[in-house]
C-alpha positions in Angstrom: 15.0 142.4 -145.1 16.5 141.7 -148.5 18.1 144.4 -150.5 16.9 144.5 -154.1 18.5 146.8 -156.7 20.2 148.9 -154.0 16.9 149.6 -152.2 15.0 147.9 -149.5 11.4 146.7 -149.7 9.9 149.5 -147.7 6.4 147.9 -147.6 7.9 144.8 -145.9 10.0 146.9 -143.5 6.9 148.9 -142.5 4.6 145.9 -142.1 7.2 144.0 -140.1 8.5 146.7 -137.8 5.4 149.0 -137.3 3.8 146.7 -134.7 7.2 146.5 -132.8 7.7 150.3 -132.9 4.0 150.8 -131.8 4.5 148.4 -128.9 7.8 150.1 -127.8 6.3 153.6 -128.1 3.1 152.7 -126.2 5.1 151.0 -123.5 7.5 153.9 -123.1 5.1 156.9 -123.1 1.9 155.2 -122.3 -1.0 154.2 -124.5 -3.2 156.8 -122.8 -0.9 159.5 -124.4 -2.7 160.8 -127.5 0.6 161.5 -129.4 1.8 157.9 -129.5 0.3 157.3 -133.0 2.0 160.5 -134.3 5.3 159.4 -132.9 5.0 156.0 -134.5 4.2 157.6 -137.8 7.2 160.0 -137.5 9.5 157.1 -136.7 8.4 155.0 -139.7 8.5 158.0 -142.0 12.0 159.0 -140.7 13.1 155.4 -141.3 11.8 155.3 -144.8 13.4 158.7 -145.6 16.8 157.6 -144.2 16.7 154.3 -146.2 15.8 156.1 -149.4 18.4 158.8 -149.0 21.1 156.2 -148.4 21.8 157.3 -144.8 21.2 153.7 -143.8 24.3 152.0 -145.1 23.5 148.4 -143.9 26.3 148.3 -141.3 23.7 147.0 -138.8 20.4 145.3 -139.3 17.4 147.3 -140.3 15.8 146.3 -137.0 18.7 147.8 -135.0 18.5 150.9 -137.1 14.8 151.3 -136.5 15.2 150.6 -132.8 17.8 153.4 -132.5 15.5 155.9 -134.2 12.6 154.8 -132.0 14.6 155.1 -128.8 15.9 158.6 -129.7 12.4 159.8 -130.7 10.9 158.5 -127.4 13.6 160.3 -125.4 13.0 163.5 -127.3 9.3 163.3 -126.6 9.9 162.7 -122.9 12.3 165.7 -122.7 9.9 168.0 -124.5 7.1 166.9 -122.2 9.2 167.6 -119.1 10.0 171.1 -120.4 6.3 171.8 -121.0 5.5 170.6 -117.4 8.1 173.0 -116.0 6.7 175.9 -118.0 3.2 175.2 -116.7 4.0 175.0 -113.0 1.4 177.2 -111.4 2.6 180.5 -110.1 2.0 181.6 -106.6 -0.9 183.9 -105.9 0.1 187.4 -107.0 -2.1 188.9 -104.2 -1.1 187.5 -100.8 -3.7 187.3 -98.1 -4.0 190.7 -96.4 -3.9 189.1 -92.9 -0.6 187.4 -93.7 0.8 190.8 -94.8 -0.3 192.4 -91.6 1.2 189.6 -89.5 4.5 189.9 -91.4 4.5 193.7 -90.9 3.9 193.3 -87.2 6.5 190.6 -86.9 9.1 192.9 -88.7 8.2 195.8 -86.5 8.6 193.7 -83.3 11.9 192.3 -84.6 13.2 195.8 -85.3 12.3 196.9 -81.7 14.0 193.8 -80.3 17.1 194.4 -82.4 17.5 197.8 -80.7 18.1 195.9 -77.4 21.2 194.2 -78.8 24.7 195.6 -78.3 26.0 197.6 -81.3 28.6 195.0 -82.3 25.8 192.4 -82.7 23.5 194.8 -84.5 26.3 195.8 -86.9 27.2 192.2 -87.8 23.6 191.2 -88.3 23.0 194.3 -90.5 26.0 193.6 -92.7 25.4 189.9 -92.9 21.6 189.7 -93.4 20.5 193.2 -94.6 23.4 194.0 -96.8 23.9 190.3 -97.8 27.7 190.4 -97.5 29.7 187.2 -97.2 31.4 186.3 -93.9 34.8 187.4 -95.3 33.4 190.8 -96.5 31.8 191.4 -93.1 35.1 190.4 -91.4 37.0 192.9 -93.5 34.6 195.7 -92.8 34.6 195.0 -89.0 38.3 194.1 -88.8 37.7 190.7 -87.3 38.2 187.1 -88.5 35.5 185.3 -90.5 35.2 182.8 -87.7 34.5 185.6 -85.3 31.8 186.9 -87.7 30.1 183.5 -87.5 30.3 183.4 -83.8 28.8 186.9 -83.5 25.9 186.1 -85.9 25.2 182.9 -84.0 25.3 184.6 -80.6 23.2 187.5 -81.8 20.5 185.1 -83.1 20.6 183.3 -79.7 20.2 186.6 -77.9 17.3 187.7 -80.2 15.4 184.4 -79.5 15.9 184.9 -75.8 14.7 188.6 -76.0 11.7 187.6 -78.1 10.6 184.8 -75.8 10.6 187.0 -72.7 
């Protein structure tokens, strides 16, 4: 586009680049997306404002300038859309099935009974590791054993519990 009297012919810029911007936006976000036309209008308006304000200094072609604005606006739109999708992820049912609750309670009671069959050193390590949520190093310090020994005891206690439960 030719520069006349320190300004660009904005009508020519719009008529030449609007179809290109429209194609790029439709291709990127989909023509089925109702916002595509608004995005194209924003891009063209943004271009005109930047040219009028002198922000476009002519260091690149006007086409490259418009392409950069278009690309950035499309990326912004996609990012916003992803954020909205994350916000609208359906939450789990706040009221679980009563049968599931009963089964879970029965399973917990049965596990508690089976835990009583374990030796105290295995009960203690499972209690600290799972119930208290302590790290291996913390459990090791409390019990006066090495972290590796804690892992071995946890693993062995789990193995014993499976064996006891499957009797």
